[in-house]
C-alpha positions as CSV (number, residue, x, y, z in Angstrom):
1,M,0.0,0.0,0.0
2,I,1.2,3.5,-0.9
3,G,2.1,5.6,2.2
4,P,0.9,9.1,3.0
5,D,3.0,10.7,0.2
6,A,2.5,10.0,-3.5
7,I,5.1,8.2,-5.6
8,G,6.8,10.1,-8.5
9,G,6.4,13.7,-9.6
10,Y,8.7,16.6,-8.7
11,F,11.2,16.6,-5.9
12,G,10.3,18.0,-2.5
13,F,12.6,18.6,0.4
14,H,14.4,15.4,1.5
15,A,16.8,15.4,4.4
16,P,19.3,12.7,4.9
17,S,19.3,11.0,8.3
18,A,22.0,11.9,10.7
19,S,24.4,9.3,12.1
20,Q,22.7,9.5,15.5
21,P,19.0,9.8,16.4
22,K,17.7,13.0,18.0
23,P,18.2,12.7,21.8
24,Y,14.6,13.5,22.8
25,P,11.1,13.9,21.4
26,A,9.8,17.3,20.5
27,E,6.0,17.1,20.7
28,F,5.0,20.8,20.6
29,S,5.2,23.4,17.9
30,T,6.0,26.4,20.2
31,F,7.3,27.0,23.7
32,R,4.3,29.1,24.5
33,G,2.0,26.3,23.3
34,A,3.7,23.8,25.6
35,L,3.4,26.3,28.5
36,L,-0.2,27.0,27.9
37,G,-1.1,23.3,27.6
38,L,0.9,22.6,30.8
39,L,-0.8,25.4,32.8
40,E,-4.3,24.3,31.7
41,N,-3.5,20.8,32.9
42,V,-1.9,21.7,36.1
43,L,-4.6,24.2,37.1
44,A,-7.3,21.7,36.3
45,K,-5.6,18.9,38.2
46,D,-4.3,20.6,41.4
47,G,-6.6,23.6,41.6
48,Q,-3.6,25.9,41.9
49,N,-4.5,29.6,41.2
50,T,-1.5,31.6,42.4
51,I,1.5,31.7,40.0
52,W,4.8,33.5,40.7
53,F,6.7,34.5,37.6
54,P,9.8,36.7,37.1
55,A,9.7,40.3,36.0
56,F,12.7,39.5,33.9
57,V,11.3,37.1,31.3
58,C,10.2,37.2,27.7
59,P,7.0,39.4,27.3
60,A,5.5,36.6,25.2
61,V,5.6,34.3,28.2
62,K,3.7,36.8,30.3
63,E,1.0,36.9,27.6
64,V,0.5,33.2,28.0
65,F,-0.2,33.7,31.7
66,R,-2.7,36.4,30.9
67,L,-4.6,34.1,28.5
68,L,-5.7,32.3,31.6
69,G,-7.6,35.4,32.7
70,D,-9.1,35.4,36.2
71,R,-8.4,31.6,36.7
72,V,-5.1,32.6,38.2
73,K,-3.6,35.2,40.5
74,L,-0.3,36.5,39.1
75,K,2.6,37.6,41.4
76,E,6.0,38.8,40.1
77,Y,9.4,38.5,41.7
78,N,12.9,39.8,40.7
79,I,16.4,38.4,40.2
80,G,19.5,39.8,41.7
81,P,23.1,40.2,40.4
82,D,23.7,36.5,41.1
83,L,20.8,35.8,38.7
84,T,18.8,34.0,41.4
85,P,15.4,35.0,42.7
86,F,14.5,37.5,45.4
87,N,11.2,38.9,46.5
88,L,9.8,35.4,45.9
89,F,7.5,34.5,48.8
90,A,5.7,31.4,47.4
91,E,3.5,29.6,49.8
92,R,2.6,25.9,49.8
93,G,0.4,25.2,46.8
94,D,1.7,28.2,44.8
95,L,3.0,27.5,41.3
96,V,6.5,29.1,40.6
97,Y,7.8,29.8,37.1
98,R,11.6,29.8,37.1
99,Y,13.5,31.2,34.1
100,N,17.0,29.8,33.8
101,V,18.6,33.2,33.1
102,F,20.7,32.9,29.8
103,G,21.2,29.2,30.8
104,L,23.5,30.4,33.7
105,D,21.1,30.0,36.7
106,G,22.1,26.8,38.5
107,A,20.0,27.6,41.6
108,E,17.9,25.0,43.2
109,T,14.2,24.7,42.2
110,R,11.3,23.2,44.1
111,S,9.3,20.1,43.3
112,G,6.4,21.2,41.1
113,D,8.2,24.3,39.7
114,I,8.0,25.2,36.0
115,V,11.5,25.5,34.7
116,D,12.1,27.7,31.6
117,N,15.0,26.2,29.8
118,A,14.5,28.1,26.6
119,H,18.2,29.1,26.8
120,A,19.4,25.7,28.0
121,L,18.4,23.1,25.5
122,F,20.7,20.4,26.8
123,A,20.3,20.9,30.5
124,E,19.1,17.8,32.2
125,P,15.5,18.0,33.5
126,L,15.0,17.4,37.2
127,P,12.4,14.9,38.6
128,D,9.0,16.3,39.6
129,R,9.5,19.6,37.7
130,H,7.8,20.8,34.6
131,T,10.7,21.7,32.2
132,I,10.2,23.4,28.9
133,Y,12.8,23.7,26.1
134,S,12.9,25.7,22.9
135,L,14.5,24.0,19.9
136,R,14.3,27.1,17.7
137,K,16.8,28.9,20.0
138,F,19.5,26.3,19.2
139,L,18.7,24.7,15.9
140,A,17.7,25.7,12.4
141,V,14.1,24.6,12.6
142,P,11.0,26.8,12.0
143,D,9.2,25.4,15.1
144,G,9.7,23.0,17.9
145,A,9.5,22.8,21.7
146,R,9.9,20.1,24.3
147,L,8.1,19.5,27.6
148,V,9.3,17.1,30.3
149,S,6.7,16.9,33.0
150,P,5.0,14.3,35.3
151,V,1.8,15.7,33.9
152,Q,0.4,14.4,30.6
153,V,-0.5,17.2,28.2
154,S,-2.7,16.8,25.2
155,V,-1.3,18.1,21.9
156,G,-3.4,19.3,18.9
157,P,-2.7,18.7,15.2
158,P,0.7,19.7,13.8
159,L,1.5,23.3,12.8
160,V,1.0,23.9,9.1
161,L,3.9,26.1,7.8
162,N,3.3,29.0,5.6
163,E,5.5,31.2,3.4
164,S,6.9,33.1,6.4
165,A,8.8,30.0,7.4
166,L,10.9,30.4,4.3
167,Y,13.2,32.8,6.3
168,L,15.5,29.8,6.7
169,L,16.0,29.3,3.0
170,L,16.1,33.1,2.3
171,R,19.0,33.4,4.7
172,L,20.8,30.5,3.1
173,D,20.3,31.7,-0.4
174,Q,20.4,35.5,-0.1
175,G,21.9,36.4,3.3
176,P,20.6,37.4,6.7
177,E,19.4,40.8,5.8
178,R,17.1,39.5,3.0
179,G,15.5,36.9,5.3
180,F,15.1,39.1,8.4
181,S,11.6,40.5,7.6
182,A,10.3,37.0,6.9
183,F,11.8,35.9,10.2
184,Q,10.0,38.7,12.0
185,E,6.7,37.9,10.3
186,W,7.1,34.2,11.3
187,E,7.7,35.3,14.9
188,R,4.4,37.1,15.0
189,K,2.4,34.3,13.4
190,I,3.9,31.1,14.9
191,F,1.8,31.0,18.1
192,S,-2.0,31.2,17.5
193,G,-3.0,30.8,21.2
194,S,-3.5,27.0,20.8
195,V,-1.5,23.9,21.7
196,Q,-0.2,22.5,18.4
197,A,2.2,19.7,17.6
198,I,5.5,20.3,15.9
199,S,5.4,20.6,12.1
200,H,6.3,17.6,10.0
201,F,9.1,19.6,8.3
202,S,10.8,20.4,11.7
203,T,10.4,16.7,12.7
204,V,12.3,15.7,9.6
205,L,15.0,18.3,10.2
206,L,15.6,17.2,13.8
207,G,16.8,13.8,12.5
208,T,19.6,15.5,10.5
209,F,21.6,17.3,13.2
210,D,24.9,16.1,14.7
211,Y,24.1,16.9,18.3
212,D,27.5,16.0,19.7
213,L,29.1,18.5,17.3
214,I,26.5,21.1,18.3
215,K,27.3,20.8,22.0
216,R,31.0,20.7,21.5
217,R,31.3,23.7,19.2
218,R,29.0,25.8,21.4
219,R,31.1,25.1,24.5
220,E,34.4,25.7,22.6
221,N,33.3,29.0,21.1
222,F,31.8,30.2,24.4
223,Q,35.0,29.3,26.2
224,R,37.1,31.2,23.6
225,L,35.1,34.4,24.2
226,H,35.1,34.0,27.9
227,D,38.9,33.6,28.0
228,N,39.1,37.0,26.3
229,F,36.3,38.8,28.0
230,R,36.2,37.4,31.6
231,G,38.1,40.4,33.0
232,F,35.5,43.0,32.0
233,N,32.3,41.0,31.8
234,T,30.0,41.8,34.8
235,L,28.6,38.3,34.4
236,G,32.0,36.7,34.6
237,P,31.6,35.0,38.0
238,Q,28.2,33.5,37.1
239,I,29.7,32.2,33.8
240,D,32.7,30.6,35.7
241,V,30.2,28.7,37.8
242,A,28.1,27.6,34.8
243,L,31.1,26.3,33.0
244,C,31.7,23.8,35.8
245,R,28.4,22.1,35.0
246,P,28.9,19.2,32.6
247,D,25.5,19.7,31.0
248,F,26.0,23.4,30.3
249,V,25.7,24.1,26.6
250,P,25.2,27.9,26.0
251,F,22.7,29.7,23.9
252,C,25.0,32.7,23.4
253,Y,27.8,34.5,25.2
254,P,26.1,37.2,27.4
255,L,28.6,40.1,27.8
256,L,27.3,42.7,30.3
257,L,29.1,46.0,30.0
258,K,28.5,49.5,31.3
259,N,27.7,50.7,27.8
260,G,26.6,47.5,26.1
261,K,24.0,49.3,24.1
262,F,26.7,51.3,22.3
263,V,28.8,48.1,21.7
264,R,25.8,46.2,20.4
265,E,25.0,49.0,17.9
266,S,28.6,49.3,16.9
267,F,28.7,45.5,16.1
268,L,26.1,46.1,13.4
269,K,28.6,48.0,11.3
270,F,30.7,44.8,11.1
271,R,27.6,42.7,10.3
272,V,27.7,41.0,13.7
273,Y,24.1,40.7,14.8
274,T,23.2,40.4,18.5
275,P,19.6,40.3,19.8
276,T,18.2,42.5,22.6
277,L,16.4,40.4,25.3
278,W,13.8,41.8,26.1
279,S,13.3,45.5,25.2
280,G,9.6,45.2,25.9
281,I,10.0,45.0,29.7
282,V,12.3,48.0,30.2
283,D,9.6,50.5,31.1
284,Q,7.6,48.2,33.4
285,A,7.4,49.3,37.0
286,E,8.1,45.8,38.4
287,V,11.5,45.5,36.7
288,S,14.5,46.3,39.0
289,D,17.4,48.5,38.0
290,F,19.6,45.5,37.7
291,E,17.1,43.7,35.4
292,R,16.8,46.9,33.3
293,D,20.6,47.0,33.0
294,L,20.6,43.4,31.8
295,V,18.1,44.3,29.0
296,V,19.9,47.4,27.9
297,N,23.6,46.6,28.3
298,T,23.9,42.8,27.7
299,V,25.5,42.0,24.3
300,H,24.4,38.5,23.4
301,L,27.3,37.3,21.2
302,P,26.7,34.4,18.8
303,I,28.7,31.2,19.6
304,D,26.5,28.6,18.0
305,Q,27.5,25.6,15.8
306,R,27.6,27.6,12.6
307,Y,30.8,29.3,13.7
308,S,34.4,28.4,14.3
309,I,37.2,29.5,16.7
310,S,38.4,31.7,13.9
311,D,35.0,33.5,13.9
312,M,35.3,34.0,17.7
313,D,38.7,35.5,17.2
314,S,37.2,37.9,14.7
315,I,34.6,38.9,17.3
316,V,37.3,39.5,19.9
317,E,39.3,41.7,17.5
318,I,36.1,43.7,16.6
319,L,35.3,44.3,20.2
320,H,38.8,45.5,21.0
321,Q,38.4,48.0,18.2
322,I,35.1,49.2,19.6
323,R,36.4,49.4,23.1
324,G,39.4,51.4,21.9
325,R,37.0,54.0,20.5
326,S,34.5,54.0,23.4
327,L,36.6,53.2,26.5
328,C,33.9,50.7,27.5
329,Q,34.5,48.5,30.4
């Protein structure tokens, strides 16, 4: 019997299988969808209605909480210079959302906590926690998220991709500038407020990656930058601690400077693109001065598997040129 695809005709995308299987299943299309499905299940099961979440977190995550309306009571807490929580006064039965800050936060969590590992794809999940991962932060896939939880969460039909997801091909064929607007459009459309399964296209792509190479190269590139920037990176001590963890595989190299905004803008002239995480929270009253500084002055340098040690050395050289002009510290 013929399978779900036809036989013959024009070629579609066909990805060769990698030498090793993907290390985990990715059931969800988006991080937000996984979080929404989890919250609806946990609230229905345990009757929990107070959720503590960090002021320093992606605004899109806050929108997921607000989708629950008056079913929950939301309370915010802050993080300090050591990247661990303060002003967190959770009581028995409260649900706590813990963002693993840039993948550097190794602080203990409680049983039942929701752990946001969007920036720590390869960090091991702890028992009795609800841990969510984003594949799109680490891999060239248009969608994909993972939830590890003692709670079973139902997933809807797979996401159907549209032309906005072509940003991956546009970048490959015509460069990052050409594909950027399509990428932004896809970011706006990918989450529709429902819990959907990962697209078939991303499922195929996940079987093609060399995950050992990805982990090794990210660690090596990160270490190269840290060897050069440790002395003037405000986050240096936290990075030193993170590097001692065997499962630490970084999302980026977070370089916190006194005038990081100027440095980030200066990198653009060299076609070195670094994201701002998350400009939408800067003016919120709940955000502390330290958290505001993290948003404005952290330069998130790329260290991923696309790049080599030679590329890292180029970043080091460019930063020294910028520092020489700006006297940044």
